[in-house]
C-alpha atoms as one frame of an Amber mdcrd trajectory, in Angstrom:
protein
 -15.328 -19.056   9.104 -13.502 -21.937  10.741  -9.735 -21.769  11.174  -9.343
 -25.114  12.947  -7.453 -28.034  11.497  -6.749 -31.657  12.248  -3.547 -31.761
  14.319  -2.467 -34.898  12.469  -2.390 -33.018   9.164   0.800 -31.481   7.846
   0.745 -27.703   8.035   0.319 -26.011   4.670   3.385 -23.981   3.686   2.631
 -20.446   2.463   5.102 -17.859   1.172   4.263 -14.162   0.790   6.557 -12.511
  -1.762   6.781  -8.723  -1.492   9.273  -6.144  -2.755  10.876  -4.309   0.205
  11.643  -5.018   3.831   9.614  -1.905   4.753   6.539  -3.234   2.936   7.007
  -6.622   4.596   7.021  -4.953   8.002   4.091  -2.642   7.309   1.811  -4.965
   5.345   2.639  -8.521   6.396   3.845  -8.560  10.011   0.489  -8.858  11.758
  -1.318 -10.495   8.862   1.167 -13.373   8.659   1.031 -13.791  12.439  -2.764
 -14.046  12.213  -2.493 -16.672   9.456   0.003 -18.727  11.488  -2.223 -18.470
  14.558  -4.851 -20.587  12.802  -2.606 -23.611  13.318  -3.223 -24.761   9.779
  -0.487 -22.795   7.993   3.229 -22.072   8.161   3.383 -18.634   6.554   6.839
 -17.288   5.631   7.913 -14.046   3.923  10.290 -13.247   1.058  11.418  -9.636
   0.598  14.397  -7.396  -0.182  17.202  -6.853   2.317  17.099  -4.196   5.025
  16.909  -3.527   8.743  13.368  -4.825   9.138  14.311  -8.327   8.038  15.903
  -8.904  11.451  13.024  -7.112  13.174  10.589  -9.546  11.583  12.772 -12.528
  12.415  13.021 -11.392  16.041   9.226 -11.554  16.199   9.242 -15.191  15.091
   8.728 -14.783  11.332  10.613 -16.881   8.802  12.043 -14.389   6.295  13.975
 -15.140   3.097  15.882 -12.341   1.379  15.719 -11.920  -2.396  16.431  -8.531
  -3.948  13.398  -7.627  -5.993  13.542  -5.185  -8.929  11.327  -2.108  -8.646
  11.591  -1.390 -12.373  11.326  -3.453 -15.546  15.051  -4.175 -15.960  15.326
  -7.418 -17.991  18.527  -8.588 -16.280  17.235  -7.857 -12.782  13.934  -9.561
 -13.591  15.680 -12.713 -14.830  17.959 -12.847 -11.782  14.980 -12.386  -9.454
  12.953 -15.093 -11.215  15.866 -17.541 -10.979  16.517 -16.855  -7.273  12.831
 -17.099  -6.449  12.577 -20.352  -8.416  15.479 -21.843  -6.407  13.824 -20.786
  -3.139  10.515 -22.358  -4.138  12.150 -25.581  -5.287  14.211 -25.842  -2.093
  11.414 -25.357   0.438   8.462 -26.889  -1.440   5.784 -24.303  -0.666   2.148
 -25.255  -1.194   0.879 -21.698  -1.716   2.659 -18.557  -2.825   1.082 -15.133
  -2.481   2.667 -12.365  -4.574   2.160  -8.638  -4.005   2.200  -5.764  -6.550
   2.892  -5.760 -10.283   6.613  -6.459 -10.683   6.681  -9.124  -7.967   3.524
 -10.504  -9.531   5.546 -11.067 -12.692   8.683 -12.589 -11.162   6.879 -14.581
  -8.479   4.238 -16.088 -10.718   6.727 -17.145 -13.381   9.045 -18.640 -10.757
   6.100 -20.493  -9.201   5.130 -21.921 -12.585   8.699 -23.118 -13.171   8.842
 -24.626  -9.667   5.403 -26.224 -10.030   3.965 -24.638  -6.900   0.443 -26.092
  -6.495  -1.411 -22.871  -5.586  -0.516 -19.351  -6.792  -2.309 -16.264  -5.488
  -1.554 -12.737  -6.681  -2.666  -9.568  -4.896  -3.144  -6.343  -6.827  -2.010
  -3.209  -4.990  -2.987  -1.037  -7.941  -2.085  -1.939 -11.534   1.335  -1.005
 -12.951  -0.181   1.703 -15.162  -1.799   4.854 -13.821  -4.174   7.503 -15.151
  -1.335   9.390 -16.894  -0.039   6.316 -18.760  -0.301   6.553 -22.553  -2.850
   4.376 -24.341  -0.102   2.336 -26.001   1.740   1.565 -22.735  -1.572   0.894
 -21.031  -2.373  -1.650 -23.758   1.028  -3.350 -23.279   0.610  -3.559 -19.495
  -2.932  -4.872 -19.875  -1.740  -7.604 -22.246   1.005  -8.507 -19.779  -1.565
  -8.817 -16.982  -3.744 -11.008 -19.204  -0.835 -13.384 -19.825   0.254 -13.420
 -16.181  -3.286 -14.166 -15.014  -2.851 -17.612 -16.567  -0.275 -18.334 -13.852
  -2.534 -17.433 -10.907  -5.313 -19.483  -9.339  -6.794 -16.450  -7.563  -6.260
 -12.693  -7.915  -7.034 -10.571  -4.860  -8.024  -6.908  -4.988  -8.107  -4.047
  -2.529 -10.688  -1.889  -4.295 -13.718  -2.537  -6.525 -12.493  -0.207  -9.288
  -9.562  -2.520 -10.058 -11.920  -5.512 -10.098 -14.154  -3.689 -12.572 -11.183
  -2.826 -14.789 -10.008  -6.422 -14.672 -13.411  -7.588 -15.870 -13.777  -4.810
 -18.449 -10.318  -5.458 -19.934 -10.810  -9.239 -19.742  -7.593  -9.606 -17.792
  -8.776 -12.722 -15.984 -11.936 -14.839 -15.626 -14.316 -13.585 -12.950 -14.049
 -16.917 -11.096 -10.448 -16.004 -10.223 -11.208 -12.551  -8.799 -11.710 -11.882
  -5.085 -12.227  -8.473  -3.452 -10.594  -8.590   0.008 -10.130  -4.850   0.679
  -7.432  -3.357   2.884  -7.148  -2.402   6.521  -4.923  -1.370   9.398  -4.526
  -2.284  13.046  -7.292  -0.069  14.309  -6.132  -0.141  17.939  -2.824   1.540
  17.042  -4.555   4.770  16.042  -6.469   6.864  18.560  -8.536  10.002  18.098
  -6.963  12.889  19.964  -7.842  16.554  20.047  -5.962  18.435  17.359  -2.930
  20.243  18.825  -2.490  23.978  18.329   0.448  23.877  15.949   2.127  27.145
  14.986   2.647  26.928  12.091   0.060  24.232  11.244   1.482  20.893  10.073
   0.733  19.285   6.706   1.770  15.622   6.884   2.626  13.251   4.029   3.575
   9.706   5.108   4.857   7.624   2.205   7.925   6.385   0.349   9.991   8.792
  -1.765   9.013   7.370  -5.162   7.808   8.971  -8.380   4.397   7.274  -8.109
   3.784   9.098  -4.805   3.921  12.409  -6.689   5.653  14.627  -4.098   6.250
  17.364  -6.685   2.539  18.171  -6.662   2.864  19.020  -2.970   6.083  20.994
  -3.529   4.380  23.138  -6.174   1.417  23.721  -3.870   3.900  24.723  -1.150
   5.348  27.425  -3.426   1.840  28.761  -3.976   1.064  28.768  -0.254   4.330
  30.573   0.451   3.497  33.217  -2.166   0.104  33.691  -0.494   1.915  34.141
   2.850   0.087  31.192   4.421   1.787  29.846   7.561   2.536  26.118   7.260
   5.101  23.378   7.780   5.119  20.262   5.621   6.437  17.075   7.225   7.491
  14.235   4.916   7.775  10.884   6.702   9.396   8.183   4.605  12.598   7.294
   2.800  13.341   6.106  -0.701  15.407   6.464  -3.820  14.304  10.055  -4.563
  15.066  11.512  -1.124  18.256  13.363  -2.152  16.656  14.660  -5.350  13.691
  16.031  -3.419  15.879  17.622  -0.746  17.888  19.380  -3.466  14.722  20.629
  -5.206  13.345  22.024  -1.947  16.620  23.842  -1.192  16.933  25.296  -4.686
  13.356  26.586  -4.554  13.720  28.247  -1.161  11.298  25.979   0.686  13.731
  24.697   3.335  11.960  26.523   6.161   8.583  25.094   5.152   9.386  21.446
   4.350  10.950  18.931   6.761  12.266  15.509   5.711  11.767  13.146   8.656
  13.055   9.951   7.032  11.557   6.559   7.804   9.496   6.704  10.983   7.881
   4.052  13.144   5.786   6.537  15.133   3.268   7.216  12.369   0.253   7.240
  14.751   1.912   9.988  16.818   2.837  12.003  13.713  -0.745  11.827  12.427
  -2.141  12.797  15.836   0.133  15.862  15.760  -0.875  16.881  12.222  -3.314
  19.567  11.175  -3.981  18.218   7.677  -2.795  15.019   5.955  -2.238  14.550
   2.223  -1.831  11.635  -0.210  -1.023  12.630  -3.786  -0.272   9.334  -5.531
  -0.683   8.731  -9.244  -2.398   5.433  -8.333  -3.243   3.351  -5.265  -4.755
   0.044  -4.251  -6.694   0.979  -1.137  -4.249   3.329   0.607  -3.335   2.810
   4.231  -2.359   6.483   4.453  -5.966   7.606   4.031  -7.219   4.910   6.393
  -4.681   5.810   9.079  -5.566   9.496   8.930  -9.282   8.728   9.013  -9.066
   6.385  12.012  -7.053   9.106  13.778  -9.763  11.675  13.057  -7.585  13.827
  10.798  -8.804  15.391   7.583  -7.165  14.099   4.395  -6.671  15.743   0.992
  -5.911  13.212  -1.757  -5.643  13.023  -5.526  -8.773  11.906  -7.337  -7.439
   8.566  -8.616  -8.410   4.906  -8.343  -7.934   3.698  -4.787  -8.068   7.131
  -3.175 -11.621   7.742  -4.327 -12.576   4.259  -3.106 -11.356   5.022   0.427
 -13.209   8.256   1.147 -16.412  10.146   0.383 -15.375  13.441  -1.169 -16.587
  16.357   0.934 -17.811  14.118   3.760 -14.870  12.063   5.023 -12.074  13.888
   3.190 -11.382  15.851   0.038 -10.252  14.886  -3.459  -8.382  17.200  -5.840
  -7.609  16.667  -9.544  -4.373  14.829 -10.254  -1.415  17.221 -10.628  -3.551
  20.339 -10.037  -1.229  21.968  -7.507  -3.310  25.144  -7.464  -6.426  23.199
  -6.413  -4.378  21.445  -3.748  -3.110  24.762  -2.390  -6.668  26.151  -2.363
  -7.994  23.148  -0.426  -5.164  23.202   2.109  -5.485  26.956   2.690  -9.243
  26.584   3.199  -8.820  23.743   5.691  -6.084  25.502   7.632  -8.431  28.446
   8.115 -11.356  26.414   9.501 -10.695  24.305  12.606 -14.372  23.480  13.055
 -14.561  22.017   9.548 -11.430  19.934  10.144 -12.894  18.505  13.351 -16.248
  17.665  11.760 -14.750  15.976   8.699 -12.216  14.136  10.879 -14.906  12.646
  13.104 -16.973  11.580  10.087 -13.874  10.007   8.531 -13.127   8.009  11.685
 -16.684   6.704  11.927 -16.582   5.675   8.259 -13.171   3.990   8.507 -13.891
   2.012  11.678 -16.720   0.195   9.892 -14.736  -0.687   6.778 -10.985  -0.923
   7.251 -10.100  -3.343  10.041  -7.027  -5.443   9.151  -8.388  -8.432  11.087
 -11.427  -8.617   8.804  -9.265  -8.390   5.676  -6.976 -11.162   6.923  -9.979
 -13.379   7.656 -11.043 -12.965   4.011  -7.551 -13.970   2.877  -7.590 -17.013
   5.157 -10.945 -17.960   3.639  -9.263 -17.895   0.203  -6.391 -20.049   1.517
  -8.838 -22.528   3.055 -10.818 -22.837  -0.173  -7.701 -23.253  -2.306  -6.147
 -25.720   0.147  -8.876 -28.197  -0.724  -6.988 -28.757  -3.988  -4.010 -30.070
  -2.013  -5.918 -33.065  -0.644
């Protein structure tokens, strides 16, 4: 792949549109810097307000703030589309790159209204999940089919979503590109597991319904009843934080579950963990599993799209049925009792992840897409 450009050419203006300032920091910081380093592109970011907007700006990123709806509120959607349209008309971007389902709706419609030449949408898991009713699933699929008209390319993190897109005829195959997902490998080191007393079960994710924390809380009740020693650490913030804290208190799990809030020292937290979990209802290609694997920690995750594409069950981690808290408790208790097993699976997971989930490789694939699409601008 060649990232060089003619210095006499105007740089191509790219805008990534993503929902929250946290997601912008976690998913776009280094990727956008890598895109800008090619010398061919000026890659900016649009996201919701928050402390990391200034953090990103201090690192040289151009960041525009538009509050993005997380739910399908008609008024909020219309306001977001209008504000995004005004931004696109003002700064004349050549390429926009939207992330996730709701932003995929508002961003693509705004781009169509503003006549942006190139529109790219990236799927981070479809809006529906495996518990969605057939009728709602049909509605969301139809919506994706319509929205695909307003995208030149659709990027995917896992092959299962590509297959569903083809099977449901959401978009023509010529528009679909599998780019995968990755992390900054160098940030995560393999360290010997510490002797925690009690052992630590770590869940690093936002406090949202889709992340399915209640499955872990129910498993915690079971582990407590079995008199298993453990401490659950929850790293992340979000709209359901207070609700979860109340539930934990009312169910007498205060001594077993710690709410750490948003943390920037995720590599250190993972290195200090005994077992990691990820219990989402759906995923794209989850960084949580990748981060644990690169750190050599064993992961227990729900058996859903995305999770099952990121590990080999029984070899690099373990999958449990969605919302089967008893199975989750069984798996955690078994792992906590067998340090040798944890070490073996952790080492296999790291070896597997290092070959497949390097953020630099993923970004190079995205730049390849930009380069190919940029030919239309000539």
